[in-house]
Backbone and ligand atoms as CSV (ligand in chain L), in Angstrom:
chain,resi,resn,atom,element,x,y,z
A,1,UNK,N,N,-49.157,188.093,-213.983
A,1,UNK,CA,C,-48.970,189.548,-214.018
A,1,UNK,C,C,-50.045,190.247,-213.178
A,2,UNK,N,N,-51.256,189.812,-213.375
A,2,UNK,CA,C,-52.350,190.380,-212.586
A,2,UNK,C,C,-52.092,190.177,-211.100
A,3,UNK,N,N,-51.597,188.965,-210.765
A,3,UNK,CA,C,-51.343,188.639,-209.365
A,3,UNK,C,C,-50.249,189.549,-208.798
A,4,UNK,N,N,-49.236,189.799,-209.611
A,4,UNK,CA,C,-48.135,190.653,-209.175
A,4,UNK,C,C,-48.641,192.063,-208.875
A,5,UNK,N,N,-49.450,192.565,-209.761
A,5,UNK,CA,C,-49.995,193.906,-209.549
A,5,UNK,C,C,-50.815,193.954,-208.273
A,6,UNK,N,N,-51.568,192.900,-208.062
A,6,UNK,CA,C,-52.404,192.838,-206.865
A,6,UNK,C,C,-51.536,192.845,-205.612
A,7,UNK,N,N,-50.463,192.044,-205.640
A,7,UNK,CA,C,-49.558,191.986,-204.491
A,7,UNK,C,C,-48.922,193.344,-204.234
A,8,UNK,N,N,-48.533,194.005,-205.315
A,8,UNK,CA,C,-47.949,195.336,-205.168
A,8,UNK,C,C,-48.955,196.259,-204.514
A,9,UNK,N,N,-50.175,196.130,-204.982
A,9,UNK,CA,C,-51.231,197.010,-204.487
A,9,UNK,C,C,-51.460,196.800,-202.992
A,10,UNK,N,N,-51.550,195.531,-202.563
A,10,UNK,CA,C,-51.860,195.322,-201.150
A,10,UNK,C,C,-50.648,195.528,-200.248
A,11,UNK,N,N,-49.427,195.458,-200.807
A,11,UNK,CA,C,-48.272,195.612,-199.920
A,11,UNK,C,C,-47.724,197.038,-199.904
A,12,UNK,N,N,-48.160,197.866,-200.840
A,12,UNK,CA,C,-47.638,199.227,-200.878
A,12,UNK,C,C,-48.350,200.095,-199.848
A,13,UNK,N,N,-47.580,200.660,-198.910
A,13,UNK,CA,C,-48.219,201.456,-197.860
A,13,UNK,C,C,-48.942,202.685,-198.392
A,14,UNK,N,N,-48.549,203.110,-199.595
A,14,UNK,CA,C,-49.176,204.332,-200.107
A,14,UNK,C,C,-50.646,204.127,-200.448
A,15,UNK,N,N,-51.050,202.860,-200.706
A,15,UNK,CA,C,-52.461,202.605,-201.007
A,15,UNK,C,C,-53.209,202.086,-199.793
A,16,UNK,N,N,-52.436,201.715,-198.752
A,16,UNK,CA,C,-53.038,200.945,-197.676
A,16,UNK,C,C,-53.997,201.788,-196.844
A,17,UNK,N,N,-55.246,201.354,-196.807
A,17,UNK,CA,C,-56.207,202.008,-195.935
A,17,UNK,C,C,-55.998,201.493,-194.519
A,18,UNK,N,N,-55.475,200.283,-194.415
A,18,UNK,CA,C,-55.162,199.752,-193.095
A,18,UNK,C,C,-53.819,199.043,-193.141
A,19,UNK,N,N,-53.215,198.829,-191.954
A,19,UNK,CA,C,-51.873,198.251,-191.924
A,19,UNK,C,C,-51.827,196.854,-192.565
A,20,UNK,N,N,-50.652,196.467,-193.030
A,20,UNK,CA,C,-50.458,195.139,-193.603
A,20,UNK,C,C,-50.751,194.101,-192.526
A,21,UNK,N,N,-51.054,192.863,-192.928
A,21,UNK,CA,C,-51.334,191.825,-191.932
A,21,UNK,C,C,-50.192,191.674,-190.922
A,22,UNK,N,N,-48.943,191.791,-191.381
A,22,UNK,CA,C,-47.801,191.662,-190.469
A,22,UNK,C,C,-47.826,192.789,-189.440
A,23,UNK,N,N,-48.077,193.980,-189.936
A,23,UNK,CA,C,-48.093,195.143,-189.051
A,23,UNK,C,C,-49.293,195.042,-188.082
A,24,UNK,N,N,-50.401,194.503,-188.569
A,24,UNK,CA,C,-51.557,194.333,-187.679
A,24,UNK,C,C,-51.192,193.418,-186.511
A,25,UNK,N,N,-50.429,192.353,-186.800
A,25,UNK,CA,C,-49.988,191.442,-185.737
A,25,UNK,C,C,-49.094,192.188,-184.748
A,26,UNK,N,N,-48.177,193.003,-185.289
A,26,UNK,CA,C,-47.306,193.783,-184.407
A,26,UNK,C,C,-48.110,194.724,-183.517
A,27,UNK,N,N,-49.080,195.377,-184.125
A,27,UNK,CA,C,-49.873,196.348,-183.364
A,27,UNK,C,C,-50.711,195.656,-182.289
A,28,UNK,N,N,-51.226,194.464,-182.634
A,28,UNK,CA,C,-51.991,193.704,-181.629
A,28,UNK,C,C,-51.093,193.301,-180.458
A,29,UNK,N,N,-49.858,192.905,-180.761
A,29,UNK,CA,C,-48.913,192.537,-179.699
A,29,UNK,C,C,-48.561,193.739,-178.838
A,30,UNK,N,N,-48.360,194.862,-179.514
A,30,UNK,CA,C,-48.045,196.083,-178.791
A,30,UNK,C,C,-49.198,196.473,-177.855
A,31,UNK,N,N,-50.398,196.321,-178.352
A,31,UNK,CA,C,-51.577,196.659,-177.549
A,31,UNK,C,C,-51.621,195.796,-176.291
A,32,UNK,N,N,-51.323,194.509,-176.479
A,32,UNK,CA,C,-51.369,193.594,-175.343
A,32,UNK,C,C,-50.212,193.863,-174.370
A,33,UNK,N,N,-49.005,193.991,-174.918
A,33,UNK,CA,C,-47.818,194.077,-174.064
A,33,UNK,C,C,-47.553,195.481,-173.533
A,34,UNK,N,N,-47.532,196.454,-174.432
A,34,UNK,CA,C,-47.166,197.815,-174.012
A,34,UNK,C,C,-48.354,198.565,-173.432
A,35,UNK,N,N,-49.422,198.648,-174.200
A,35,UNK,CA,C,-50.597,199.362,-173.683
A,35,UNK,C,C,-51.129,198.603,-172.477
A,36,UNK,N,N,-51.109,197.262,-172.584
A,36,UNK,CA,C,-51.636,196.426,-171.506
A,36,UNK,C,C,-50.881,196.587,-170.198
A,37,UNK,N,N,-49.592,196.967,-170.287
A,37,UNK,CA,C,-48.802,197.157,-169.074
A,37,UNK,C,C,-49.450,198.207,-168.175
A,38,UNK,N,N,-50.050,199.202,-168.770
A,38,UNK,CA,C,-50.691,200.259,-167.971
A,38,UNK,C,C,-52.212,200.127,-167.939
A,39,UNK,N,N,-52.769,199.665,-169.060
A,39,UNK,CA,C,-54.236,199.650,-169.156
A,39,UNK,C,C,-54.828,198.310,-168.758
A,40,UNK,N,N,-53.964,197.368,-168.368
A,40,UNK,CA,C,-54.447,196.044,-167.975
A,40,UNK,C,C,-54.394,195.091,-169.154
A,41,UNK,N,N,-54.083,193.842,-168.867
A,41,UNK,CA,C,-53.928,192.846,-169.920
A,41,UNK,C,C,-55.200,192.735,-170.760
A,42,UNK,N,N,-56.335,192.873,-170.124
A,42,UNK,CA,C,-57.606,192.804,-170.856
A,42,UNK,C,C,-58.165,194.197,-171.099
A,43,UNK,N,N,-57.305,195.210,-170.912
A,43,UNK,CA,C,-57.675,196.612,-171.097
A,43,UNK,C,C,-58.834,197.008,-170.186
A,44,UNK,N,N,-58.872,196.309,-169.039
A,44,UNK,CA,C,-59.946,196.612,-168.085
A,44,UNK,C,C,-59.551,197.768,-167.167
A,45,UNK,N,N,-58.358,198.308,-167.381
A,45,UNK,CA,C,-57.912,199.448,-166.580
A,45,UNK,C,C,-56.884,199.024,-165.556
A,46,UNK,N,N,-56.005,199.945,-165.219
A,46,UNK,CA,C,-54.951,199.708,-164.245
A,46,UNK,C,C,-54.457,201.080,-163.877
A,47,UNK,N,N,-53.172,201.316,-164.134
A,47,UNK,CA,C,-52.662,202.677,-163.991
A,47,UNK,C,C,-53.388,203.583,-164.999
A,48,UNK,N,N,-53.600,203.049,-166.193
A,48,UNK,CA,C,-54.334,203.790,-167.236
A,48,UNK,C,C,-55.816,203.452,-167.206
A,49,UNK,N,N,-56.614,204.280,-167.876
A,49,UNK,CA,C,-58.062,204.092,-167.881
A,49,UNK,C,C,-58.457,202.798,-168.589
A,50,UNK,N,N,-59.624,202.239,-168.244
A,50,UNK,CA,C,-60.109,201.079,-168.979
A,50,UNK,C,C,-60.380,201.457,-170.437
A,51,UNK,N,N,-60.068,200.539,-171.349
A,51,UNK,CA,C,-60.221,200.839,-172.782
A,51,UNK,C,C,-61.105,199.811,-173.471
A,52,UNK,N,N,-62.027,199.217,-172.726
A,52,UNK,CA,C,-62.930,198.263,-173.368
A,52,UNK,C,C,-64.020,199.043,-174.111
A,53,UNK,N,N,-64.651,198.390,-175.104
A,53,UNK,CA,C,-65.606,199.119,-175.957
A,53,UNK,C,C,-66.616,199.958,-175.167
A,54,UNK,N,N,-67.148,199.377,-174.074
A,54,UNK,CA,C,-68.167,200.119,-173.313
A,54,UNK,C,C,-67.607,201.353,-172.619
A,55,UNK,N,N,-66.274,201.399,-172.452
A,55,UNK,CA,C,-65.662,202.561,-171.814
A,55,UNK,C,C,-65.472,203.714,-172.802
A,56,UNK,N,N,-65.579,203.390,-174.087
A,56,UNK,CA,C,-65.212,204.370,-175.108
A,56,UNK,C,C,-66.405,204.952,-175.853
A,57,UNK,N,N,-67.602,204.467,-175.539
A,57,UNK,CA,C,-68.771,204.877,-176.337
A,57,UNK,C,C,-68.982,206.392,-176.313
A,58,UNK,N,N,-68.629,207.035,-175.190
A,58,UNK,CA,C,-68.882,208.482,-175.084
A,58,UNK,C,C,-67.733,209.310,-175.658
A,59,UNK,N,N,-66.684,208.652,-176.139
A,59,UNK,CA,C,-65.493,209.396,-176.579
A,59,UNK,C,C,-65.360,209.329,-178.092
A,60,UNK,N,N,-65.025,210.471,-178.699
A,60,UNK,CA,C,-64.929,210.526,-180.159
A,60,UNK,C,C,-63.623,209.900,-180.643
A,61,UNK,N,N,-63.640,209.460,-181.894
A,61,UNK,CA,C,-62.425,208.924,-182.518
A,61,UNK,C,C,-61.310,209.954,-182.423
A,62,UNK,N,N,-61.648,211.178,-182.732
A,62,UNK,CA,C,-60.667,212.246,-182.767
A,62,UNK,C,C,-59.957,212.393,-181.406
A,63,UNK,N,N,-60.753,212.373,-180.347
A,63,UNK,CA,C,-60.240,212.517,-178.991
A,63,UNK,C,C,-59.301,211.352,-178.653
A,64,UNK,N,N,-59.718,210.143,-178.995
A,64,UNK,CA,C,-58.915,208.958,-178.672
A,64,UNK,C,C,-57.634,208.927,-179.502
A,65,UNK,N,N,-57.761,209.242,-180.793
A,65,UNK,CA,C,-56.596,209.239,-181.683
A,65,UNK,C,C,-55.581,210.279,-181.198
A,66,UNK,N,N,-56.088,211.438,-180.821
A,66,UNK,CA,C,-55.210,212.501,-180.355
A,66,UNK,C,C,-54.504,212.099,-179.059
A,67,UNK,N,N,-55.238,211.453,-178.157
A,67,UNK,CA,C,-54.625,211.006,-176.894
A,67,UNK,C,C,-53.501,210.011,-177.163
A,68,UNK,N,N,-53.755,209.062,-178.064
A,68,UNK,CA,C,-52.735,208.046,-178.345
A,68,UNK,C,C,-51.541,208.686,-179.068
A,69,UNK,N,N,-51.812,209.559,-180.011
A,69,UNK,CA,C,-50.731,210.179,-180.782
A,69,UNK,C,C,-49.859,211.065,-179.892
A,70,UNK,N,N,-50.468,211.895,-179.094
A,70,UNK,CA,C,-49.715,212.922,-178.365
A,70,UNK,C,C,-49.537,212.624,-176.890
A,71,UNK,N,N,-50.193,211.587,-176.400
A,71,UNK,CA,C,-50.121,211.301,-174.981
A,71,UNK,C,C,-50.917,212.336,-174.197
A,72,UNK,N,N,-50.870,212.247,-172.879
A,72,UNK,CA,C,-51.554,213.251,-172.056
A,72,UNK,C,C,-50.584,213.875,-171.090
A,73,UNK,N,N,-50.461,215.161,-171.204
A,73,UNK,CA,C,-49.575,215.922,-170.328
A,73,UNK,C,C,-49.884,215.646,-168.868
A,74,UNK,N,N,-48.810,215.577,-168.078
A,74,UNK,CA,C,-48.956,215.411,-166.629
A,74,UNK,C,C,-49.628,214.111,-166.221
A,75,UNK,N,N,-49.676,213.141,-167.134
A,75,UNK,CA,C,-50.125,211.802,-166.752
A,75,UNK,C,C,-49.074,210.826,-167.289
A,76,UNK,N,N,-49.259,209.552,-166.966
A,76,UNK,CA,C,-48.296,208.548,-167.416
A,76,UNK,C,C,-48.490,208.187,-168.891
A,77,UNK,N,N,-49.558,208.676,-169.512
A,77,UNK,CA,C,-49.852,208.286,-170.905
A,77,UNK,C,C,-48.851,208.918,-171.862
A,78,UNK,N,N,-47.993,208.073,-172.478
A,78,UNK,CA,C,-46.945,208.630,-173.358
A,78,UNK,C,C,-47.463,208.843,-174.785
A,79,UNK,N,N,-46.782,209.682,-175.559
A,79,UNK,CA,C,-47.141,209.849,-176.976
A,79,UNK,C,C,-46.627,208.678,-177.808
A,80,UNK,N,N,-47.455,208.181,-178.730
A,80,UNK,CA,C,-47.076,207.024,-179.551
A,80,UNK,C,C,-46.759,207.405,-180.978
A,81,UNK,N,N,-46.863,208.694,-181.270
A,81,UNK,CA,C,-46.578,209.186,-182.624
A,81,UNK,C,C,-45.233,208.722,-183.167
A,82,UNK,N,N,-44.174,208.677,-182.304
A,82,UNK,CA,C,-42.876,208.243,-182.843
A,82,UNK,C,C,-42.887,206.800,-183.325
A,83,UNK,N,N,-43.854,206.007,-182.886
A,83,UNK,CA,C,-43.839,204.562,-183.156
A,83,UNK,C,C,-44.892,204.102,-184.147
A,84,UNK,N,N,-45.862,204.937,-184.442
A,84,UNK,CA,C,-46.893,204.511,-185.390
A,84,UNK,C,C,-47.480,205.696,-186.139
A,85,UNK,N,N,-48.008,205.383,-187.316
A,85,UNK,CA,C,-48.575,206.443,-188.150
A,85,UNK,C,C,-49.998,206.763,-187.682
A,86,UNK,N,N,-50.496,207.852,-188.202
A,86,UNK,CA,C,-51.874,208.262,-187.910
A,86,UNK,C,C,-52.847,207.161,-188.348
A,87,UNK,N,N,-52.584,206.569,-189.524
A,87,UNK,CA,C,-53.472,205.509,-190.025
A,87,UNK,C,C,-53.457,204.302,-189.095
A,88,UNK,N,N,-52.275,204.002,-188.535
A,88,UNK,CA,C,-52.170,202.875,-187.617
A,88,UNK,C,C,-52.903,203.166,-186.306
A,89,UNK,N,N,-52.804,204.396,-185.851
A,89,UNK,CA,C,-53.515,204.773,-184.624
A,89,UNK,C,C,-55.030,204.685,-184.854
A,90,UNK,N,N,-55.464,205.141,-186.020
A,90,UNK,CA,C,-56.886,205.067,-186.361
A,90,UNK,C,C,-57.346,203.616,-186.368
A,91,UNK,N,N,-56.506,202.747,-186.922
A,91,UNK,CA,C,-56.828,201.314,-186.960
A,91,UNK,C,C,-56.926,200.756,-185.535
A,92,UNK,N,N,-55.993,201.187,-184.676
A,92,UNK,CA,C,-55.993,200.725,-183.271
A,92,UNK,C,C,-57.264,201.144,-182.538
A,93,UNK,N,N,-57.683,202.377,-182.763
A,93,UNK,CA,C,-58.900,202.865,-182.104
A,93,UNK,C,C,-60.091,202.024,-182.563
A,94,UNK,N,N,-60.105,201.717,-183.860
A,94,UNK,CA,C,-61.179,200.862,-184.371
A,94,UNK,C,C,-61.130,199.472,-183.738
A,95,UNK,N,N,-59.905,198.980,-183.509
A,95,UNK,CA,C,-59.743,197.672,-182.864
A,95,UNK,C,C,-60.239,197.728,-181.412
A,96,UNK,N,N,-59.958,198.830,-180.733
A,96,UNK,CA,C,-60.431,198.978,-179.350
A,96,UNK,C,C,-61.961,198.948,-179.317
A,97,UNK,N,N,-62.577,199.577,-180.321
A,97,UNK,CA,C,-64.038,199.622,-180.361
A,97,UNK,C,C,-64.644,198.284,-180.787
A,98,UNK,N,N,-63.910,197.565,-181.652
A,98,UNK,CA,C,-64.418,196.290,-182.182
A,98,UNK,C,C,-63.381,195.193,-182.007
A,99,UNK,N,N,-63.121,194.773,-180.766
A,99,UNK,CA,C,-62.083,193.763,-180.566
A,99,UNK,C,C,-62.561,192.416,-181.135
A,100,UNK,N,N,-61.596,191.591,-181.582
A,100,UNK,CA,C,-62.020,190.257,-182.038
A,100,UNK,C,C,-60.942,189.234,-181.751
L,1,HEC,C1,C,-46.977,204.137,-168.958
L,1,HEC,C2,C,-48.390,203.843,-168.890
L,1,HEC,C3,C,-49.224,203.865,-170.156
L,1,HEC,C4,C,-48.981,203.220,-171.331
L,1,HEC,C5,C,-47.804,202.334,-171.709
L,1,HEC,C6,C,-50.122,203.506,-172.195
L,1,HEC,N1,N,-51.018,204.307,-171.553
L,1,HEC,FE1,FE,-52.759,205.025,-172.305
L,1,HEC,N2,N,-53.092,206.071,-170.617
L,1,HEC,C7,C,-52.307,206.005,-169.475
L,1,HEC,C8,C,-52.922,206.828,-168.434
L,1,HEC,C9,C,-52.379,207.019,-167.019
L,1,HEC,C10,C,-54.091,207.384,-168.998
L,1,HEC,C11,C,-55.110,208.289,-168.315
L,1,HEC,C12,C,-54.672,209.712,-168.491
L,1,HEC,C13,C,-55.586,210.643,-167.721
L,1,HEC,O1,O,-55.607,210.534,-166.506
L,1,HEC,O2,O,-56.253,211.442,-168.364
L,1,HEC,C14,C,-54.174,206.896,-170.371
L,1,HEC,C15,C,-55.176,207.230,-171.259
L,1,HEC,C16,C,-55.355,206.639,-172.491
L,1,HEC,C17,C,-56.485,206.870,-173.361
L,1,HEC,C18,C,-57.644,207.821,-173.109
L,1,HEC,C19,C,-58.756,207.036,-172.454
L,1,HEC,C20,C,-59.914,207.866,-172.035
L,1,HEC,O3,O,-60.897,207.268,-171.607
L,1,HEC,O4,O,-59.862,209.113,-172.104
L,1,HEC,C21,C,-56.327,206.079,-174.453
L,1,HEC,C22,C,-57.263,205.953,-175.652
L,1,HEC,C23,C,-55.087,205.357,-174.269
L,1,HEC,N3,N,-54.527,205.715,-173.063
L,1,HEC,C24,C,-54.592,204.441,-175.165
L,1,HEC,C25,C,-53.360,203.813,-175.034
L,1,HEC,C26,C,-52.795,202.958,-176.038
L,1,HEC,C27,C,-53.489,202.561,-177.349
L,1,HEC,C28,C,-51.572,202.578,-175.584
L,1,HEC,C29,C,-50.547,201.708,-176.282
L,1,HEC,C30,C,-50.184,202.096,-177.640
L,1,HEC,C31,C,-51.389,203.189,-174.274
L,1,HEC,N4,N,-52.492,203.930,-173.980
L,1,HEC,C32,C,-50.264,203.016,-173.474
L,1,HEC,C33,C,-51.135,205.305,-169.319
L,1,HEC,C34,C,-50.516,204.544,-170.301
């Protein structure tokens, strides 16, 4: 019973501070395939700006989250809000800062 409650707790999105492990895998793939298409496979930059940790030190979480959520007008950067939640975008920004 305790185990069941625990499973409910970790799988319910309403409690989740971060995406489920499955969703984390999806987001990592998306980062590599979709974001990587413009930002470079290693996020070293391409059509889009480089997104490696050292490139982001001067930029606030808020600024980065907003760029990913809404895209950037008059540039190729599309809005990702239709495809991921704010919490997922926040998790992605943290991943960009602390890749592993
Ligand atoms: C179709 C190409 C394209 C795709 C796909 C794309 N981006 Fe971008 N992105 C850009 C461009 C171009 C810019 C630079 C916009 C500018 O000139 O200000 C940018 C800017 C950004 C910035 C701001 C960087 C900075 O230093 O200000 C972030 C963060 C970012 N993208 C994250 C992402 C993430 C995360 C994804 C995938 C979910 C993604 N992008 C997918 C083209 C793309």
